[in-house]
C-alpha positions in Angstrom: -15.1 -12.1 24.3 -18.0 -9.9 25.1 -17.5 -6.3 24.0 -20.0 -3.9 25.6 -19.6 -0.2 26.2 -18.8 0.1 29.9 -20.8 3.3 30.2 -24.1 1.5 29.3 -23.7 -1.2 32.0 -25.2 -0.8 35.4 -23.2 -1.1 38.7 -25.0 -4.4 39.6 -24.1 -5.9 36.3 -20.5 -4.9 36.7 -20.3 -6.4 40.2 -21.8 -9.6 38.9 -19.3 -9.7 36.0 -16.4 -9.2 38.4 -17.6 -12.0 40.6 -17.9 -14.3 37.7 -14.5 -13.4 36.5 -13.0 -14.2 40.0 -14.8 -17.6 39.9 -13.4 -18.3 36.5 -9.9 -17.4 37.7 -10.2 -19.6 40.7 -11.4 -22.5 38.7 -8.6 -22.0 36.2 -6.1 -22.1 39.1 -7.6 -25.4 40.4 -7.5 -26.9 36.9 -3.9 -25.9 36.5 -3.0 -27.4 39.9 -4.7 -30.7 38.9 -2.9 -30.8 35.6 0.5 -29.9 37.0 0.7 -26.4 35.7 1.2 -23.2 37.6 -1.9 -21.0 38.1 -0.1 -17.8 37.2 1.0 -19.2 33.8 -2.4 -20.6 32.7 -4.9 -18.2 34.3 -4.5 -14.5 33.4 -5.2 -12.0 36.1 -8.5 -10.2 36.0 -8.1 -6.7 34.7 -9.4 -3.8 36.8 -12.8 -2.6 35.6 -12.4 1.0 34.7 -12.5 3.2 31.5 -12.1 1.4 28.2 -8.6 1.1 26.8 -7.4 3.7 24.3 -7.6 2.6 20.6 -4.4 1.2 19.1 -2.9 2.4 15.9 -4.6 1.2 12.8 -2.0 -1.4 12.0 -1.3 -2.2 15.6 2.3 -1.3 15.3 4.3 1.5 16.8 5.6 4.1 14.4 9.3 4.2 14.0 11.3 7.3 13.8 14.7 7.8 12.4 17.3 10.2 13.9 18.7 13.0 11.7 22.1 11.4 12.0 20.8 8.1 10.5 19.0 10.0 7.7 22.3 11.9 6.9 24.3 8.6 6.9 21.8 7.0 4.5 21.8 10.0 2.2 25.6 10.1 2.1 25.7 6.4 1.3 23.2 6.8 -1.5 25.1 9.8 -3.0 28.3 7.7 -2.9 26.5 4.9 -4.7 25.3 7.3 -7.5 28.7 8.9 -7.8 30.3 5.4 -8.3 27.6 4.6 -10.9 28.2 7.8 -12.8 31.9 7.4 -12.6 31.7 3.9 -14.2 29.8 5.1 -17.2 31.8 6.6 -20.1 31.4 10.3 -20.7 30.0 10.8 -24.2 30.1 14.6 -24.0 33.0 14.9 -26.5 31.0 13.8 -29.6 28.5 16.1 -31.2 24.9 15.1 -31.5 23.8 14.1 -35.0 22.3 17.1 -36.9 18.6 17.0 -37.7 17.8 16.4 -41.3 16.3 19.3 -43.3 14.4 19.4 -46.5 15.5 21.7 -49.3 13.3 24.4 -50.7 13.0 22.5 -54.0 11.9 19.4 -52.1 9.3 21.3 -50.2 8.0 22.8 -53.5 7.8 19.4 -55.1 5.8 18.0 -52.2 3.4 21.0 -52.2 2.8 20.6 -55.9 2.0 16.9 -55.5 -0.5 17.7 -52.7 -2.2 20.4 -54.7 -2.5 18.0 -57.7 -3.9 15.3 -55.5 -6.6 17.6 -54.0 -7.4 19.0 -57.4 -8.1 15.5 -58.7 -10.2 14.7 -55.6 -12.3 17.9 -56.0 -12.8 17.1 -59.7 -14.4 13.9 -58.6 -16.6 15.8 -56.0 -14.9 14.1 -53.1 -14.4 15.8 -49.6 -11.6 13.4 -48.5 -8.7 11.7 -50.1 
C-alpha cells in the first residue's frame, strides 16, 4: 500500500486517487459476482479521505487495567499462600545458634610469634615478600 503524507498531496491528485479507488471497488464487485461471492465480503469499502489516522500503541494492543477489588483479591490470595507455606515449615526458633569459635590468648600469641619468626627469616635473606 502506498503511504504518502496527505498534507503533501494536491487536490487533483487526491481526486484522481479517489476515482481510481472507486474503479477498483467496482471491479472487485464484478469479480466477486462472477465468482459467486458477495461484493461486500470481498471488496472493502473505500475509506473517506481525511486526516491521517492516529498512531496505535507501540505493541498494537490495548492496555489492560485491573480494578482495586481485583488487586485486593489477588493480594489476599497471595498472603494466604505464603501463610500456608510458613505454617508447613517447622519453627526452629527454640534451638540456640551454634556459638562462634574463639581463639585463646595463648593461641594468638603462638601465631604472632610464628609470623614474626617467618618475617625475620625472610628479611635475613633480603626478601620483600614471603
